[in-house]
OpenMM code with the backbone's topology and positions (N, CA, C; nanometers):
from openmm import Vec3, app, unit

residues = "MET TYR ALA VAL SER PHE TYR ASP SER ASP PRO GLU ALA ASP PRO LYS HIS PHE GLU ARG LEU VAL GLU THR TYR PRO ARG HIS ARG ALA TYR LEU ASP GLU PHE ALA LYS SER GLY ASP VAL VAL MET ILE GLY THR PHE GLY ASN PRO VAL ALA GLU GLY SER MET ALA VAL PHE ARG SER ARG GLU ALA ALA GLU ARG PHE ARG GLU GLY ASP PRO PHE TYR THR GLU GLY LEU VAL TRP ARG SER ARG ILE LEU ASP TRP ASN PRO LEU VAL PHE GLY ASP GLY GLY ALA LEU LEU GLU GLY".split()
positions = [
    Vec3(6.0543, 9.6113, 14.6488),
    Vec3(6.1130, 9.7394, 14.6155),
    Vec3(6.2594, 9.7384, 14.6586),
    Vec3(6.3458, 9.7726, 14.5663),
    Vec3(6.4882, 9.7865, 14.5936),
    Vec3(6.5185, 9.9313, 14.6326),
    Vec3(6.6412, 9.9568, 14.6712),
    Vec3(6.6883, 10.0931, 14.6939),
    Vec3(6.8254, 10.1059, 14.6295),
    Vec3(6.8481, 10.2192, 14.5664),
    Vec3(6.9760, 10.2486, 14.5030),
    Vec3(7.0415, 10.3622, 14.5799),
    Vec3(7.1660, 10.3399, 14.6177),
    Vec3(7.2425, 10.4387, 14.6932),
    Vec3(7.3525, 10.4930, 14.6041),
    Vec3(7.3642, 10.6247, 14.6016),
    Vec3(7.4688, 10.6906, 14.5246),
    Vec3(7.5626, 10.7637, 14.6193),
    Vec3(7.6915, 10.7503, 14.5955),
    Vec3(7.7937, 10.8309, 14.6621),
    Vec3(7.8534, 10.9194, 14.5541),
    Vec3(7.8414, 11.0489, 14.5717),
    Vec3(7.8983, 11.1427, 14.4755),
    Vec3(8.0318, 11.1947, 14.5267),
    Vec3(8.1243, 11.2139, 14.4339),
    Vec3(8.2566, 11.2664, 14.4665),
    Vec3(8.2534, 11.4179, 14.4688),
    Vec3(8.3361, 11.4757, 14.5527),
    Vec3(8.3483, 11.6205, 14.5615),
    Vec3(8.4232, 11.6700, 14.4384),
    Vec3(8.3595, 11.7506, 14.3550),
    Vec3(8.4265, 11.7962, 14.2322),
    Vec3(8.5457, 11.8882, 14.2589),
    Vec3(8.5562, 11.9400, 14.3803),
    Vec3(8.6661, 12.0310, 14.4124),
    Vec3(8.7639, 11.9710, 14.5132),
    Vec3(8.7577, 11.8398, 14.5328),
    Vec3(8.8459, 11.7747, 14.6307),
    Vec3(8.9912, 11.7814, 14.5852),
    Vec3(9.0796, 11.7977, 14.6817),
    Vec3(9.2217, 11.8001, 14.6492),
    Vec3(9.2778, 11.6575, 14.6502),
    Vec3(9.3991, 11.6372, 14.6013),
    Vec3(9.4579, 11.5028, 14.5938),
    Vec3(9.4654, 11.4312, 14.7290),
    Vec3(9.4754, 11.5058, 14.8385),
    Vec3(9.4812, 11.4427, 14.9705),
    Vec3(9.3510, 11.3702, 15.0029),
    Vec3(9.2412, 11.4203, 14.9495),
    Vec3(9.1122, 11.3533, 14.9704),
    Vec3(9.1158, 11.2136, 14.9089),
    Vec3(9.1695, 11.2027, 14.7883),
    Vec3(9.1814, 11.0726, 14.7232),
    Vec3(9.2727, 10.9808, 14.8035),
    Vec3(9.3809, 11.0353, 14.8578),
    Vec3(9.4709, 10.9553, 14.9419),
    Vec3(9.3957, 10.9001, 15.0632),
    Vec3(9.3094, 10.9813, 15.1232),
    Vec3(9.2300, 10.9349, 15.2377),
    Vec3(9.1341, 10.8231, 15.1955),
    Vec3(9.0772, 10.8343, 15.0754),
    Vec3(8.9899, 10.7270, 15.0254),
    Vec3(9.0677, 10.5963, 15.0122),
    Vec3(9.1874, 10.6053, 14.9565),
    Vec3(9.2715, 10.4861, 14.9390),
    Vec3(9.3064, 10.4264, 15.0750),
    Vec3(9.3398, 10.5104, 15.1715),
    Vec3(9.3738, 10.4622, 15.3057),
    Vec3(9.2541, 10.3989, 15.3763),
    Vec3(9.1353, 10.4495, 15.3508),
    Vec3(9.0134, 10.4024, 15.4167),
    Vec3(8.9559, 10.2797, 15.3480),
    Vec3(8.9916, 10.2571, 15.2228),
    Vec3(8.9307, 10.1479, 15.1462),
    Vec3(8.9355, 10.0117, 15.2171),
    Vec3(9.0453, 9.9709, 15.2786),
    Vec3(9.0439, 9.8392, 15.3449),
    Vec3(8.9344, 9.8272, 15.4520),
    Vec3(8.9103, 9.9343, 15.5279),
    Vec3(8.8031, 9.9311, 15.6287),
    Vec3(8.6661, 9.9284, 15.5625),
    Vec3(8.6507, 10.0051, 15.4543),
    Vec3(8.5258, 10.0042, 15.3779),
    Vec3(8.4995, 9.8639, 15.3232),
    Vec3(8.6018, 9.8021, 15.2664),
    Vec3(8.5855, 9.6690, 15.2063),
    Vec3(8.5540, 9.5635, 15.3124),
    Vec3(8.6186, 9.5706, 15.4274),
    Vec3(8.5897, 9.4766, 15.5353),
    Vec3(8.4452, 9.4930, 15.5825),
    Vec3(8.4005, 9.6181, 15.5928),
    Vec3(8.2624, 9.6450, 15.6321),
    Vec3(8.1659, 9.5906, 15.5273),
    Vec3(8.1946, 9.6162, 15.4011),
    Vec3(8.1115, 9.5661, 15.2918),
    Vec3(8.1048, 9.4142, 15.2933),
    Vec3(8.2178, 9.3474, 15.3065),
    Vec3(8.2200, 9.2011, 15.3059),
    Vec3(8.1340, 9.1446, 15.4184),
    Vec3(8.1411, 9.2049, 15.5351),
    Vec3(8.0599, 9.1587, 15.6478),
    Vec3(7.9117, 9.1889, 15.6230),
    Vec3(7.8825, 9.3077, 15.5748),
    Vec3(7.7442, 9.3465, 15.5465),
    Vec3(7.6823, 9.2558, 15.4410),
    Vec3(7.7593, 9.2194, 15.3397),
    Vec3(7.7090, 9.1374, 15.2295),
    Vec3(7.6612, 9.0001, 15.2752),
    Vec3(7.7109, 8.9535, 15.3866),
    Vec3(7.6673, 8.8229, 15.4380),
    Vec3(7.5187, 8.8213, 15.4700),
    Vec3(7.4600, 8.9378, 15.4936),
    Vec3(7.3165, 8.9467, 15.5223),
    Vec3(7.2318, 8.9210, 15.3981),
    Vec3(7.2925, 8.9336, 15.2802),
    Vec3(7.2181, 8.9183, 15.1559),
    Vec3(7.1430, 9.0443, 15.1149),
    Vec3(7.1615, 9.1539, 15.1882),
    Vec3(7.0861, 9.2763, 15.1620),
    Vec3(7.1452, 9.3656, 15.0543),
    Vec3(7.2684, 9.3386, 15.0133),
    Vec3(7.3281, 9.4159, 14.9044),
    Vec3(7.3295, 9.3272, 14.7806),
    Vec3(7.2763, 9.3811, 14.6703),
    Vec3(7.2668, 9.3059, 14.5446),
    Vec3(7.3928, 9.3263, 14.4617),
    Vec3(7.4335, 9.4511, 14.4492),
    Vec3(7.5556, 9.4845, 14.3752),
    Vec3(7.6034, 9.6220, 14.4182),
    Vec3(7.7341, 9.6429, 14.4004),
    Vec3(7.7946, 9.7693, 14.4425),
    Vec3(7.9191, 9.7926, 14.3575),
    Vec3(7.9471, 9.9188, 14.3282),
    Vec3(8.0693, 9.9464, 14.2538),
    Vec3(8.0810, 10.0908, 14.2130),
    Vec3(8.1986, 10.1223, 14.1616),
    Vec3(8.2268, 10.2574, 14.1152),
    Vec3(8.1866, 10.2712, 13.9693),
    Vec3(8.1712, 10.3955, 13.9282),
    Vec3(8.1514, 10.4248, 13.7869),
    Vec3(8.2882, 10.4277, 13.7197),
    Vec3(8.2915, 10.4468, 13.5892),
    Vec3(8.4155, 10.4384, 13.5126),
    Vec3(8.5286, 10.5244, 13.5652),
    Vec3(8.4963, 10.6439, 13.6109),
    Vec3(8.5946, 10.7351, 13.6688),
    Vec3(8.5457, 10.7693, 13.8097),
    Vec3(8.5772, 10.6839, 13.9080),
    Vec3(8.5199, 10.7030, 14.0413),
    Vec3(8.5556, 10.8361, 14.1073),
    Vec3(8.6716, 10.8926, 14.0749),
    Vec3(8.7098, 11.0196, 14.1347),
    Vec3(8.6118, 11.1290, 14.0910),
    Vec3(8.5691, 11.1255, 13.9670),
    Vec3(8.4776, 11.2270, 13.9144),
    Vec3(8.3308, 11.1852, 13.9226),
    Vec3(8.3039, 11.0549, 13.9107),
    Vec3(8.1653, 11.0088, 13.8961),
    Vec3(8.1078, 10.9377, 14.0176),
    Vec3(8.1918, 10.8963, 14.1125),
    Vec3(8.1418, 10.8327, 14.2341),
    Vec3(8.1071, 10.6863, 14.2157),
    Vec3(8.0083, 10.6424, 14.2944),
    Vec3(7.9725, 10.5004, 14.2945),
    Vec3(7.8246, 10.4834, 14.3264),
    Vec3(7.7785, 10.3596, 14.3126),
    Vec3(7.6404, 10.3284, 14.3485),
    Vec3(7.6306, 10.1850, 14.3984),
    Vec3(7.5214, 10.1583, 14.4675),
    Vec3(7.4937, 10.0235, 14.5167),
    Vec3(7.3442, 9.9997, 14.5084),
    Vec3(7.3075, 9.8734, 14.4896),
    Vec3(7.1674, 9.8335, 14.4883),
    Vec3(7.1441, 9.7443, 14.6097),
    Vec3(7.0450, 9.7813, 14.6885),
    Vec3(7.0106, 9.7073, 14.8098),
    Vec3(6.8698, 9.6509, 14.7984),
    Vec3(6.8411, 9.5506, 14.8767),
    Vec3(6.7098, 9.4866, 14.8740),
    Vec3(6.6005, 9.5710, 14.9393),
    Vec3(6.6396, 9.6745, 15.0145),
    Vec3(6.5407, 9.7622, 15.0780),
    Vec3(6.6062, 9.8958, 15.1132),
    Vec3(6.5221, 9.9960, 15.1356),
    Vec3(6.5726, 10.1263, 15.1801),
    Vec3(6.6383, 10.1125, 15.3169),
    Vec3(6.5771, 10.0338, 15.4036),
    Vec3(6.6323, 10.0135, 15.5379),
    Vec3(6.7743, 9.9586, 15.5293),
    Vec3(6.7966, 9.8634, 15.4402),
    Vec3(6.9308, 9.8061, 15.4235),
    Vec3(7.0284, 9.9110, 15.3715),
    Vec3(6.9856, 9.9926, 15.2755),
    Vec3(7.0722, 10.0987, 15.2221),
    Vec3(7.1090, 10.1987, 15.3306),
    Vec3(7.0126, 10.2374, 15.4111),
    Vec3(7.0399, 10.3325, 15.5189),
    Vec3(7.1316, 10.2714, 15.6240),
    Vec3(7.1080, 10.1449, 15.6578),
    Vec3(7.1915, 10.0764, 15.7565),
    Vec3(7.3357, 10.0661, 15.7066),
    Vec3(7.3523, 10.0326, 15.5772),
    Vec3(7.4870, 10.0238, 15.5206),
    Vec3(7.5579, 10.1586, 15.5294),
    Vec3(7.4900, 10.2612, 15.4836),
    Vec3(7.5521, 10.3946, 15.4798),
    Vec3(7.5930, 10.4414, 15.6194),
    Vec3(7.5083, 10.4177, 15.7172),
    Vec3(7.5359, 10.4666, 15.8528),
    Vec3(7.6577, 10.4005, 15.9169),
    Vec3(7.6998, 10.2837, 15.8655),
    Vec3(7.8170, 10.2172, 15.9201),
    Vec3(7.9379, 10.2164, 15.8293),
    Vec3(7.9228, 10.2685, 15.7074),
    Vec3(8.0312, 10.2639, 15.6089),
    Vec3(8.1399, 10.3663, 15.6425),
    Vec3(8.2647, 10.3235, 15.6589),
    Vec3(8.3727, 10.4183, 15.6893),
    Vec3(8.3858, 10.5322, 15.5884),
    Vec3(8.3579, 10.5079, 15.4614),
    Vec3(8.3634, 10.6179, 15.3649),
    Vec3(8.2663, 10.7285, 15.4059),
    Vec3(8.1489, 10.6898, 15.4523),
    Vec3(8.0469, 10.7865, 15.4920),
    Vec3(8.0742, 10.8441, 15.6307),
    Vec3(8.1009, 10.7575, 15.7264),
    Vec3(8.1179, 10.8025, 15.8651),
    Vec3(8.2430, 10.8876, 15.8851),
    Vec3(8.3422, 10.8713, 15.7984),
    Vec3(8.4649, 10.9502, 15.8104),
    Vec3(8.4651, 11.0732, 15.7188),
    Vec3(8.3476, 11.1059, 15.6650),
    Vec3(8.3323, 11.2292, 15.5888),
    Vec3(8.3951, 11.2293, 15.4512),
    Vec3(8.4111, 11.1130, 15.3909),
    Vec3(8.4761, 11.1055, 15.2601),
    Vec3(8.3775, 11.1096, 15.1437),
    Vec3(8.2495, 11.1055, 15.1740),
    Vec3(8.1458, 11.1127, 15.0710),
    Vec3(8.0948, 11.2561, 15.0671),
    Vec3(8.1008, 11.3175, 14.9508),
    Vec3(8.0583, 11.4564, 14.9354),
    Vec3(7.9069, 11.4670, 14.9464),
    Vec3(7.8369, 11.3784, 14.8758),
    Vec3(7.6910, 11.3761, 14.8798),
    Vec3(7.6453, 11.2323, 14.8637),
    Vec3(7.5409, 11.1955, 14.9368),
    Vec3(7.4847, 11.0614, 14.9281),
    Vec3(7.3340, 11.0726, 14.9108),
    Vec3(7.2816, 10.9888, 14.8222),
    Vec3(7.1365, 10.9839, 14.8009),
    Vec3(7.0932, 10.8382, 14.8023),
    Vec3(6.9745, 10.8138, 14.8526),
    Vec3(6.9124, 10.6811, 14.8446),
    Vec3(6.7768, 10.6995, 14.7779),
    Vec3(6.7555, 10.6258, 14.6713),
    Vec3(6.6296, 10.6331, 14.5973),
    Vec3(6.5634, 10.4958, 14.5965),
    Vec3(6.4328, 10.4933, 14.6184),
    Vec3(6.3583, 10.3682, 14.6031),
    Vec3(6.3532, 10.3348, 14.4546),
    Vec3(6.3600, 10.2048, 14.4239),
    Vec3(6.3679, 10.1624, 14.2840),
    Vec3(6.2807, 10.0400, 14.2641),
    Vec3(6.1938, 10.0457, 14.1659),
    Vec3(6.1028, 9.9362, 14.1340),
    Vec3(6.1334, 9.8873, 13.9924),
    Vec3(6.2342, 9.8019, 13.9763),
    Vec3(6.2789, 9.7630, 13.8418),
    Vec3(6.1947, 9.6511, 13.7816),
    Vec3(6.1987, 9.6440, 13.6508),
    Vec3(6.1542, 9.5260, 13.5780),
    Vec3(6.2802, 9.4444, 13.5518),
    Vec3(6.2773, 9.3166, 13.5834),
    Vec3(6.3941, 9.2312, 13.5686),
    Vec3(6.3645, 9.1274, 13.4609),
    Vec3(6.4533, 9.1176, 13.3623),
    Vec3(6.4364, 9.0256, 13.2511),
    Vec3(6.5419, 8.9161, 13.2561),
    Vec3(6.5030, 8.7953, 13.2235),
    Vec3(6.5952, 8.6841, 13.2171),
    Vec3(6.6444, 8.6640, 13.0751),
    Vec3(6.7125, 8.5530, 13.0531),
    Vec3(6.7609, 8.5204, 12.9189),
    Vec3(6.6415, 8.5134, 12.8238),
    Vec3(6.6586, 8.5616, 12.7049),
    Vec3(6.5521, 8.5583, 12.6062),
    Vec3(6.4489, 8.6667, 12.6261),
    Vec3(6.4687, 8.7562, 12.7212),
    Vec3(6.3800, 8.8689, 12.7384),
    Vec3(6.2553, 8.8425, 12.8217),
    Vec3(6.2484, 8.7248, 12.8876),
    Vec3(6.1312, 8.6952, 12.9692),
    Vec3(6.1338, 8.7788, 13.0972),
    Vec3(6.0210, 8.8397, 13.1284),
    Vec3(6.0084, 8.9206, 13.2495),
    Vec3(6.0083, 8.8291, 13.3707),
    Vec3(6.1030, 8.8542, 13.4640),
    Vec3(6.1133, 8.7715, 13.5851),
    Vec3(6.0399, 8.8350, 13.7017),
    Vec3(6.0477, 8.9685, 13.7145),
    Vec3(5.9836, 9.0396, 13.8247),
    Vec3(5.9137, 9.1612, 13.7665),
    Vec3(5.8152, 9.2082, 13.8364),
    Vec3(5.7494, 9.3291, 13.7882),
    Vec3(5.6806, 9.4034, 13.8969),
] * unit.nanometer
topology = app.Topology()
chain = topology.addChain("A")
for resn in residues:
    res = topology.addResidue(resn, chain)
    for name in ("N", "CA", "C"):
        topology.addAtom(name, app.Element.getBySymbol(name[0]), res)
């Protein structure tokens, strides 16, 4: 079972909030790079318009998603408006449509 973490952006945030995100990004990225060495994060990224749509990440477990969030500077410094973690049981297909996991 995987876990998907969503960070939602504050729809009423002022431009200074975005400036704080930009200033915090290097610490967030350093934390992510170190966390990724564990192999517990599968993928992470922003949506097309991150200011309006936020971001998501896929983790190998709920525990990993919670551990990441609790140490992420974006979260710990109050820059995430809302965060959700959902358990996810995907079907994974390989080339040619063959089911790899179920």
